[in-house]
SERO-4910 file (N, C-alpha, C, O; in steps of 0.05 Angstrom, whole numbers):
BEGIN
 pado doro    nc1    nc2    nc3   cac1   cac2   cac3    cc1    cc2    cc3    oc1    oc2    oc3
  Met    A    922   -179    -97    896   -167    -95    898   -137    -89    885   -120   -102
  Asn    A    914   -130    -69    917   -102    -61    929    -85    -84    921    -62    -89
  Thr    A    948    -97    -98    960    -84   -121    940    -78   -143    939    -57   -155
  Asp    A    923    -99   -149    902    -96   -169    883    -74   -161    874    -58   -178
  Leu    A    875    -74   -135    856    -54   -126    868    -26   -128    854     -7   -136
  Thr    A    893    -23   -120    906      3   -122    907     13   -151    903     36   -157
  Thr    A    914     -6   -169    915      1   -197    888     10   -207    886     30   -222
  Phe    A    867     -4   -199    840      4   -207    832     31   -196    821     48   -211
  Leu    A    838     36   -171    832     62   -159    846     85   -173    835    107   -177
  Asn    A    871     80   -182    886    101   -195    875    107   -223    880    129   -234
  Thr    A    859     89   -234    847     95   -260    821    112   -258    812    123   -278
  Leu    A    811    114   -233    786    129   -230    792    159   -229    812    167   -219
  Pro    A    774    175   -240    776    204   -237    775    212   -208    764    198   -192
  His    A    786    236   -202    787    245   -174    759    246   -162    755    239   -138
  Glu    A    739    255   -177    712    258   -166    701    230   -158    687    228   -138
  Gln    A    707    210   -174    697    183   -167    712    172   -143    700    158   -126
  Gln    A    738    177   -141    753    169   -118    742    182    -93    739    169    -72
  Gln    A    735    207    -94    724    222    -71    697    210    -64    691    207    -40
  Ala    A    680    204    -84    654    193    -78    656    165    -65    642    159    -46
  Leu    A    675    149    -75    680    123    -63    689    126    -34    681    111    -16
  Phe    A    707    145    -29    717    150     -2    694    157     17    693    147     39
  Gln    A    676    174      8    653    182     24    635    158     31    625    156     53
  Gln    A    632    141     12    616    117     17    630     99     38    616     88     56
  Leu    A    656     96     36    670     79     55    671     92     83    670     78    103
  Arg    A    672    119     84    673    132    110    647    128    125    646    129    150
  Gln    A    625    124    111    599    118    125    599     90    137    582     85    155
  Arg    A    617     73    128    617     46    138    639     41    158    637     23    175
  Phe    A    660     57    157    684     52    174    692     77    189    692     99    178
  Thr    A    699     74    215    711     96    230    741     94    227    752     73    220
  Ile    A    754    117    232    784    117    229    797    119    256    822    118    258
  His    A    781    123    277    793    124    304    772    118    325    748    125    321
  Pro    A    779    103    347    759     96    367    745    120    380    723    117    390
  Leu    A    758    144    380    745    167    392    719    174    378    701    186    391
  Glu    A    716    167    353    691    173    339    668    158    352    646    169    355
  Gln    A    673    133    359    652    117    372    648    126    401    626    127    411
  Gln    A    670    133    414    668    142    442    653    168    445    637    171    464
  Trp    A    657    186    427    643    212    428    618    212    410    603    231    410
  Asn    A    614    191    394    591    189    376    591    213    356    570    226    353
  Ile    A    614    218    344    616    239    324    639    233    306    658    220    314
  Ser    A    638    243    281    659    237    262    684    252    266    684    274    279
  Ala    A    707    241    257    732    255    258    732    281    243    744    301    252
  Glu    A    718    281    221    716    306    205    702    328    221    710    352    219
  Phe    A    681    321    237    667    341    253    685    351    275    685    375    281
  Ile    A    700    334    287    719    342    308    740    361    297    746    382    309
  Leu    A    751    355    273    771    372    261    759    399    253    772    420    256
  Glu    A    733    399    244    721    424    237    717    442    262    719    466    261
  Ala    A    710    429    284    707    444    309    733    457    318    734    480    326
  Ile    A    756    442    315    782    453    321    788    476    301    799    497    309
  Ser    A    781    472    276    787    493    255    773    519    262    784    540    256
  Gln    A    749    517    273    733    541    279    739    553    307    727    573    314
  Ser    A    756    539    322    761    548    350    780    572    351    792    579    331
  Gln    A    782    584    375    800    606    379    829    597    379    834    573    382
  Asp    A    847    616    377    875    610    375    885    595    399    902    577    397
  Ile    A    875    602    423    885    589    447    878    559    447    893    543    458
  Thr    A    855    552    435    848    523    433    866    509    413    876    487    418
  Lys    A    870    522    390    888    510    370    916    507    381    930    487    375
  Arg    A    925    526    397    952    525    409    953    500    427    974    486    428
  Gly    A    932    496    442    932    472    460    932    446    444    946    427    452
  Val    A    917    445    422    917    421    406    944    416    393    954    394    393
  Arg    A    957    438    383    984    435    372   1003    425    393   1022    410    387
  Gly    A    999    434    418   1017    425    439   1015    396    445   1036    383    448
  Ile    A    991    385    445    989    356    451    997    339    426   1006    317    429
  Ile    A    995    351    402   1006    337    379   1036    336    381   1048    315    375
  Ala    A   1048    358    389   1078    358    392   1087    337    412   1107    324    408
  Glu    A   1072    335    434   1079    315    455   1077    287    443   1095    270    448
  Leu    A   1056    281    428   1053    254    417   1074    249    396   1085    227    395
  Cys    A   1081    269    380   1102    266    360   1129    261    374   1145    244    365
  Phe    A   1134    275    396   1159    271    411   1160    242    421   1181    229    419
  Asn    A   1138    233    433   1137    206    444   1141    185    422   1154    165    425
  Thr    A   1129    191    398   1129    171    377   1156    171    362   1168    150    358
  Tyr    A   1165    194    353   1188    195    336   1215    197    351   1234    184    342
  Ile    A   1215    211    373   1241    214    388   1244    192    408   1264    177    407
  Leu    A   1225    189    427   1227    169    447   1225    141    435   1237    122    445
  Gly    A   1209    138    414   1206    112    402   1232    101    392   1239     78    395
  Ala    A   1249    119    380   1275    111    371   1294    105    394   1310     87    393
  Met    A   1292    121    416   1309    118    439   1304     92    454   1322     80    465
  Gln    A   1279     83    453   1273     57    467   1288     34    454   1294     14    467
  Gln    A   1294     37    428   1309     16    414   1338     16    423   1353     -2    417
  Arg    A   1347     38    437   1374     40    446   1376     37    476   1396     46    489
  Gly    A   1356     24    488   1358     17    516   1344     36    536   1345     31    560
  Trp    A   1331     57    526   1317     75    543   1289     65    549   1277     51    533
  Thr    A   1279     71    573   1252     63    581   1235     88    585   1243    107    598
  His    A   1212     88    573   1193    110    575   1172    102    596   1156     84    592
  His    A   1171    117    618   1153    111    640   1126    126    636   1126    149    629
  Pro    A   1104    113    642   1078    126    639   1074    149    659   1085    148    681
  Gln    A   1059    169    651   1054    192    668   1030    187    686   1010    175    678
  Val    A   1032    196    711   1010    194    730   1007    221    744   1025    230    758
  Gly    A    983    234    740    978    259    754    987    283    737    998    280    715
  Asp    A    983    307    748    990    332    735   1019    339    743   1023    350    765
  Leu    A   1038    333    726   1066    337    732   1078    360    716   1068    367    695
  Pro    A   1100    371    725   1113    394    711   1131    385    688   1147    400    678
  Tyr    A   1128    360    679   1143    350    656   1124    331    640   1105    320    651
  Asp    A   1130    328    615   1113    312    597   1122    284    593   1106    266    586
  Ala    A   1148    278    598   1158    251    595   1179    245    616   1195    262    623
  Leu    A   1179    221    625   1199    211    644   1211    186    632   1198    166    627
  Ile    A   1238    188    627   1252    165    615   1275    158    633   1283    173    650
  Ser    A   1285    134    629   1308    125    645   1326    107    629   1317     94    609
  His    A   1351    105    638   1371     87    625   1389     77    648   1395     92    666
  Pro    A   1397     52    647   1414     41    669   1439     57    674   1449     57    696
  Ser    A   1449     71    654   1474     85    657   1472    113    669   1491    125    677
  Cys    A   1447    124    669   1445    152    678   1420    158    695   1416    181    703
  Gly    A   1403    139    700   1380    143    717   1357    156    702   1355    154    678
  Gln    A   1341    171    717   1316    182    705   1321    211    694   1337    226    705
  Ile    A   1307    217    673   1309    243    660   1280    253    655   1264    239    644
  Lys    A   1275    278    664   1248    290    661   1249    310    638   1267    327    636
  Ile    A   1230    308    620   1230    324    595   1204    339    592   1182    328    595
  Gln    A   1206    365    587   1183    382    581   1184    388    552   1204    397    541
  Thr    A   1161    384    538   1159    390    509   1141    414    504   1119    416    514
  Lys    A   1151    432    487   1136    456    479   1137    458    449   1154    446    435
  Asn    A   1119    475    438   1120    481    410   1134    508    406   1133    526    423
  Gln    A   1147    510    384   1158    536    376   1134    556    375   1113    549    366
  Arg    A   1139    581    384   1118    601    386   1110    613    360   1127    620    343
  Leu    A   1084    614    355   1073    629    333   1062    655    342   1051    657    364
  Glu    A   1064    676    326   1052    702    332   1038    712    307   1051    717    286
  Arg    A   1012    714    308    995    721    285   1000    702    262   1000    709    239
  Gly    A   1002    676    270   1004    655    250   1032    651    238   1035    634    220
  Thr    A   1052    666    246   1079    663    235   1098    658    258   1093    667    281
  Pro    A   1121    644    253   1140    639    274   1151    664    287   1157    684    273
  Lys    A   1152    664    313   1162    687    328   1193    685    331   1203    663    337
  Phe    A   1207    707    327   1236    707    329   1244    723    354   1229    741    363
  Ala    A   1268    718    364   1278    732    387   1281    762    380   1290    769    359
  Asn    A   1273    779    399   1275    807    395   1276    821    422   1276    808    443
  Gly    A   1278    847    422   1277    863    446   1299    856    466   1322    854    458
  Pro    A   1291    852    492   1311    847    513   1328    822    507   1352    821    515
  Met    A   1317    802    494   1332    777    489   1357    784    473   1379    774    479
  Ile    A   1354    801    452   1377    808    435   1395    828    449   1419    827    445
  Arg    A   1383    846    464   1400    866    478   1419    853    497   1443    861    499
  Phe    A   1409    833    512   1426    820    532   1444    798    519   1465    791    530
  Asn    A   1436    788    496   1451    767    483   1448    769    453   1431    755    441
  Pro    A   1464    786    440   1461    789    411   1464    764    394   1455    763    372
  Ala    A   1476    743    406   1480    718    391   1454    704    384   1454    687    366
  Val    A   1432    710    398   1407    697    393   1391    710    371   1369    702    366
  His    A   1402    731    358   1388    744    336   1383    723    314   1401    708    306
  Gly    A   1358    721    305   1351    702    284   1342    675    296   1334    657    281
  Trp    A   1343    672    322   1333    648    335   1303    649    338   1291    670    337
  Phe    A   1291    625    341   1262    624    345   1256    629    375   1275    634    391
  Val    A   1231    627    382   1222    631    410   1202    610    418   1186    602    401
  Cys    A   1204    601    443   1183    583    453   1174    595    480   1188    610    493
  Glu    A   1150    588    487   1138    597    512   1139    575    533   1129    553    528
  Thr    A   1152    580    556   1155    560    576   1140    568    602   1152    581    620
  Gln    A   1115    562    603   1100    565    628   1077    545    627   1069    536    605
  Lys    A   1066    539    650   1044    519    651   1018    530    640   1014    555    641
  Thr    A   1001    512    630    976    521    619    957    532    640    944    553    635
  Arg    A    956    519    662    937    527    683    949    549    701    973    548    708
  Thr    A    933    568    709    941    588    728    933    580    756    915    563    759
  Gly    A    946    591    776    940    585    803    959    598    822    978    611    814
  Lys    A    954    595    848    970    606    869    978    585    889    962    567    895
  Asp    A   1002    586    900   1010    567    920   1002    578    948    988    598    950
  Asn    A   1010    564    969   1002    571    996   1012    599   1005   1001    611   1023
  Glu    A   1033    608    991   1044    635    998   1034    656    979   1044    679    980
  Gly    A   1015    649    962   1003    668    944   1019    674    919   1013    693    904
  Gln    A   1039    658    913   1055    662    889   1044    647    865   1032    626    868
  Asp    A   1048    658    842   1038    647    817   1051    619    812   1076    617    814
  Thr    A   1035    599    807   1045    572    802   1049    566    773   1057    543    766
  Arg    A   1043    585    755   1045    579    727   1074    578    717   1079    561    700
  Pro    A   1092    594    727   1120    592    718   1133    565    726   1125    553    747
  Tyr    A   1152    556    710   1167    532    717   1191    541    735   1202    563    731
  Arg    A   1198    524    754   1221    528    770   1244    510    761   1239    489    750
  Tyr    A   1268    520    764   1291    503    757   1290    478    774   1285    479    798
  Gly    A   1295    455    762   1294    430    775   1268    414    771   1267    390    777
  Glu    A   1247    428    760   1222    414    756   1224    395    731   1210    375    730
  Phe    A   1242    402    712   1248    384    690   1277    387    683   1290    407    690
  Asp    A   1288    367    669   1316    367    663   1323    377    634   1343    390    630
  Ile    A   1305    371    616   1310    377    588   1285    391    576   1263    383    581
  Leu    A   1290    413    561   1268    426    546   1270    416    518   1291    418    505
  Ser    A   1247    406    508   1245    396    480   1226    415    465   1204    420    475
  Val    A   1234    425    442   1218    444    427   1213    434    399   1232    428    385
  Cys    A   1188    431    392   1181    422    365   1182    446    345   1171    467    351
  Leu    A   1196    442    323   1200    463    303   1179    462    280   1184    473    259
  His    A   1157    448    284   1137    446    263   1128    474    252   1125    476    228
  Pro    A   1124    494    270   1114    519    259   1132    532    238   1122    545    220
  Ser    A   1158    527    239   1176    538    219   1185    519    197   1192    527    176
  Thr    A   1184    493    203   1193    473    184   1171    457    171   1175    445    150
  Gly    A   1147    457    183   1126    440    173   1130    410    179   1116    393    168
  Asp    A   1150    404    196   1157    376    201   1154    371    231   1168    383    248
  Trp    A   1135    353    238   1130    347    266   1152    329    278   1151    324    302
  Arg    A   1171    320    262   1193    304    272   1217    321    280   1236    310    292
  Arg    A   1216    347    274   1239    364    279   1237    376    308   1218    390    314
  Phe    A   1257    370    324   1258    380    351   1286    391    357   1306    382    346
  Met    A   1287    411    375   1312    420    387   1310    416    417   1289    417    429
  Phe    A   1334    410    429   1335    404    458   1356    420    472   1377    426    460
  Cys    A   1351    426    497   1372    439    514   1368    431    543   1346    425    551
  Pro    A   1390    431    558   1387    425    587   1372    448    601   1377    472    594
  Ala    A   1355    442    619   1338    462    632   1355    483    647   1347    506    650
  His    A   1378    474    658   1394    493    674   1406    515    657   1416    535    668
  Thr    A   1406    512    630   1417    533    613   1396    553    604   1403    573    591
  Leu    A   1371    549    612   1349    568    604   1352    594    619   1363    595    641
  Ile    A   1342    616    606   1344    643    618   1325    645    642   1302    637    640
  Pro    A   1335    656    664   1318    660    688   1301    686    685   1307    703    669
  Arg    A   1281    688    702   1266    713    704   1284    734    718   1298    727    737
  Thr    A   1282    758    709   1299    779    721   1291    785    750   1308    792    767
  Asp    A   1265    783    756   1255    790    783   1256    766    802   1257    769    826
  Phe    A   1254    741    791   1254    717    807   1274    697    794   1265    681    778
  Pro    A   1299    698    801   1320    682    787   1317    652    791   1330    636    777
  Asp    A   1299    643    810   1295    614    813   1273    604    794   1267    580    793
  Leu    A   1261    623    779   1240    616    760   1251    618    731   1268    635    726
  Ile    A   1241    601    714   1249    602    685   1233    623    671   1208    624    674
  Ala    A   1246    640    655   1233    661    640   1212    649    621   1216    627    610
  Val    A   1190    663    617   1169    653    601   1178    648    572   1173    627    561
  Leu    A   1190    668    560   1199    666    532   1228    659    531   1245    672    543
  Gln    A   1235    639    515   1262    629    513   1271    629    483   1255    620    466
  Pro    A   1295    639    477   1305    636    450   1313    607    444   1325    594    460
  Val    A   1306    598    419   1311    571    411   1328    571    386   1320    582    366
  Ala    A   1351    559    387   1369    558    363   1356    541    341   1345    519    347
  Pro    A   1357    550    316   1345    534    294   1362    511    286   1352    492    273
  Thr    A   1388    511    294   1406    489    288   1424    484    312   1422    499    332
  Arg    A   1440    463    312   1457    457    334   1477    479    339   1495    483    323
  Gln    A   1475    493    362   1494    514    369   1488    522    398   1466    518    409
  Ala    A   1509    532    411   1507    541    439   1496    519    456   1507    497    456
  Asn    A   1475    524    471   1464    504    490   1442    487    477   1429    472    491
  Trp    A   1439    489    450   1418    474    437   1429    453    418   1450    457    405
  Thr    A   1415    430    416   1423    409    398   1398    395    387   1377    396    400
  Asp    A   1401    382    364   1378    367    353   1380    338    361   1366    321    350
  Asn    A   1398    331    380   1402    304    389   1395    303    419   1410    314    435
  Leu    A   1374    290    426   1365    289    454   1386    277    472   1390    286    494
  Glu    A   1399    255    463   1419    242    480   1443    260    485   1455    259    506
  Glu    A   1449    278    467   1471    297    471   1462    317    492   1478    324    510
  Ala    A   1437    327    491   1427    346    511   1427    332    539   1433    345    559
  Ile    A   1420    307    540   1420    292    565   1448    291    576   1453    293    600
  Gln    A   1468    286    559   1496    284    567   1505    311    579   1519    312    599
  Trp    A   1497    333    567   1503    360    578   1491    363    605   1503    374    623
  His    A   1466    354    608   1453    355    635   1468    339    655   1472    347    678
  Leu    A   1476    315    647   1490    297    666   1517    308    674   1525    305    697
  Glu    A   1530    321    656   1556    334    662   1553    355    683   1569    358    701
  Lys    A   1532    371    681   1526    392    700   1519    379    727   1528    389    748
  Arg    A   1503    358    727   1495    344    752   1520    332    765   1522    334    790
  Gln    A   1538    320    750   1562    309    762   1580    330    773   1593    326    794
  Phe    A   1581    353    759   1597    375    769   1587    385    796   1602    391    814
  Asn    A   1560    388    798   1548    398    823   1553    378    845   1558    386    868
  Ser    A   1551    352    839   1555    332    860   1584    332    869   1590    329    893
  Gly    A   1602    336    850   1631    337    857   1638    361    873   1656    360    890
  Ser    A   1624    383    868   1631    408    882   1623    407    912   1631    424    928
  Leu    A   1606    387    919   1597    385    947   1616    368    963   1613    367    988
  Ile    A   1635    355    950   1653    337    965   1674    354    980   1691    342    994
***
């Protein structure tokens, strides 16, 4: 029956297929949020389309997180990893664990766009490390601004708040499944506050230096550093 229906639909001109689709959309929703908000998915998408860049950046960010959970962590769960649910406002987006290595905290970011095109490493990044020439850039700081009890900015990330940085390369590849990973301890620090992670980080487009397209390899690099630090205290 489905094959016959598909064959019939393929015989219809595009205009008739579009008209049929519009009729069906009036009868069926495509996501529960439409009923929850009492508005169509098309209207929601149009609102995002007309929004300012900061709003679109936030939407792309949560899409990257969902893609990471679906495509990367989904595959890892088949290899014995457990994905723990998030509770509260935490400095990482995913908490996973494995019997052989314990818990791993992962922060996911999108590759940075500038005026609608991928941003590349430049300026001080290249002066201090010419090897990152041609690398992409991601922004690593929290969305919300604030001050702690000592009056310091709480938006920057501190070393130790997450273990692995995950960066989605959709802006340059058009593929939401493409990610690069690195251990957080290898990220560049701020020049004025070395215990804080610099806002802009160079991201290798392929496996090289401290970056890999294999999350489990990045976790292994993190674990090697952790084991080294533990051993140095003995």
